[in-house]
N, C-alpha and C positions, 0 to 999 in steps of 0.2 A: 243857910240852905240846909234842909233836912235830908240830904242825900249823902250817903257815905259809901265810898268805893273801897272794897277790901278783897283780899284773896278769898276765893271760894274754898269751902271745906266739904268733906265727904257728906256731912249732915245736910247740905244744901241740895243734894242730888234730886230728890223728888220734885222740888220746886223748879230746879233747872230743867229737868225733863219735861215738866208741864209747860214751861215757856217755850222750849224747843218744839213741842207738839203744836203750839199755837203758830209758830213760824212755818212748820211743815204744812199745816193746813192752809195757810195763806198761799204757799207755793203750789199746793194741789189745786186750790181755787183758780189761781192764775194760769197754771199750765198742767192740766190733768193728763196731757199727752206725754209729759216728762216725769212728773212727780206722782207718787202714790202713797197711800197710807202704809205705815209700818208701826208695829207694836212699840218698838223702842227707837227713838230718833237718835239719841246719843248713848251709845253703849257705855255701861258703867266702867268698863276697863279703860276706855278712852278718857272718860271723865276723871277717873282716879289718877291716871298718868298726868293729865293736865294740872290737876291739883298739886301733885308732887312736884311738877316742873314750874309751878307758880305762873302758869299761863292762862288760868281761868279765874275770872273775877266776878264778884257779885256787887250789885248796887242795892244798898238798903235804903228804903224810903219809909220813914216813920217806923223803923224796926222790922220791916218786912223785906224779903228779897223781891225786888221789883224788876230787876234787869240783870242780864248776864253778858259777859264779854269773854270770848275765847280768842287768844292771839297766838301768832307764831313769830319767832324771830328768824328773819331770812337774811342770809348773806348772798348777795348777787355779785357774781364775778364771771366774766367771760371776755374773750378777746374783742367782742363787738360792743361791750357796754362798759360804762364807768362803774367801777366797783362801788357797791353801796350796801349798807345795812339798813333794813327796813323792818318796821313792826307791821305785820300783816294781820288785819282783823279777819279771822276765820268766821266768827259768828258774833253778832251783837244783836240783842233783842230786849225789848221791854214788855213786860206782862201787859196785856191789853188794858187792864183796869188802871194802870199807872202811866199810860202814854200821855204826852203833852205836859209833863211835870218837870221837864228839864233833865231827865235821866240820861238821855243820849248825849246831850251837851256836857254833862258831868263826866261821862265816859271819855269824851274827846279831850276835855281838859286834863283828865287823869293820864291819857295816852300822850299828850304833849309833854307833860312832866316826865313821864317814863322815858320818852324819846330823848329828852335832854339829859336825864340822869345817865342813860346808857350811851350817850353820844351817837345815837342813830341818825340816819339821814332823812328818814321820812316815815310816814304812816300811809298804808295802802289798804284798799278793800275792794270787793266786788259787790255789786248790787243788782238784784233782779230788775230787768228792764221794765217790768210792770209794777214795781214797787215805787210808785210816784212819790208817796209821802217820805220814804227814806231818802230817795234821790234828792228831793227838795231840801231835806234837813242837812244832808251832806254838803250840798252846794252852798247853803246858807252859812254853814260853818267854815267854808273856805276850800273844801275839796274841789279839785278840777279833774276833768277827764284825762286819763293816761292812755287808755286804749278802749276799744269797743269790740265786744264779742258779737259775732253775727252768725246766723244759721240759715240753711236752706233745707226745707223739709220736702 
């Protein structure tokens, strides 16, 4: 496979921001009542911190950054829940010109390995209800519903 997952670096920022703008535009198209255009989707300070924390990853496809993955490590502990450590996918996106080439699945395989290395209990994410393609991909990979967010406008 010609997909390589690696830690993102500062030099990737412009490409990362371009991919994040694509995602923001999809959200605007689906829900203009909630999402709006913004000059910068991912502030450089947030990105730099994620790079330092090694929680931002890039997928290279044939030498080009084709996808991005931003994660959080979450420790869940309360009197009402079983204590768990999970990897939460904050953002995962593939540049539109590289979609359908297995990059999302490569990210999931990478995350499964990371989960095992760290001894974490699971991998979680949220998906926009109107993002049918992503929802289908997640389900095909084995993700199941944990909860459903609802709204009343």
